[in-house]
C-alpha positions, 0 to 999 in steps of 0.5 A: 050887139049880138054874139058875133061881136064877142064877149069875154069873162075876165078873171081877177082876185082880191085879197079882201071883201072890201077890195073885191066890192070896190073893184066889182062896183067900180067896173059896173058903175063905169059900164065896163062890166055888165055883172061881176060875180064875187066868189068868196074864200078861194084858196090861192097857192102861188109862187111870189118873189121866190116863195110859195104863198098861200092866201085866202082871196075872192075870185071876181068873174067879170062879164064884159065885151071883148072890145072892153077887155083892155079898159077892164084891165086898165081899171083893175090896175088902177084900183087894185092894191096888188103889185101884179094883179091877175087879169085873165080874159077868156072868150065866151063861146056861146050864151043864152041870147037874151042874156047876151043882149042884156050884157050888151045893153048893160055895158058901154063900148064907146071910146069915151065914158066920161 
């Protein structure tokens, strides 16, 4: 796979280190992501059920193919403790060719991943 096939960066957050590790490990083990960076201690301020809330969270940066974004979303929804977890996908416009080859080799785009 090369850049023309498309890669995406999926953003999600987790409320604890344990939740972030569970999500990151599951996505990589299922070959839905080549790599998940967990950024500790981000402060999120948002409106939820009519209230402004401030929470300490972990930000997950999920590197995957664009073809797998929906499968990543489904896995996050399956595994996440939040009622409405963040799942935002951004296209990767370009990247180092060797890194993108590694990314492609680390994921599995086949429809059935058993």
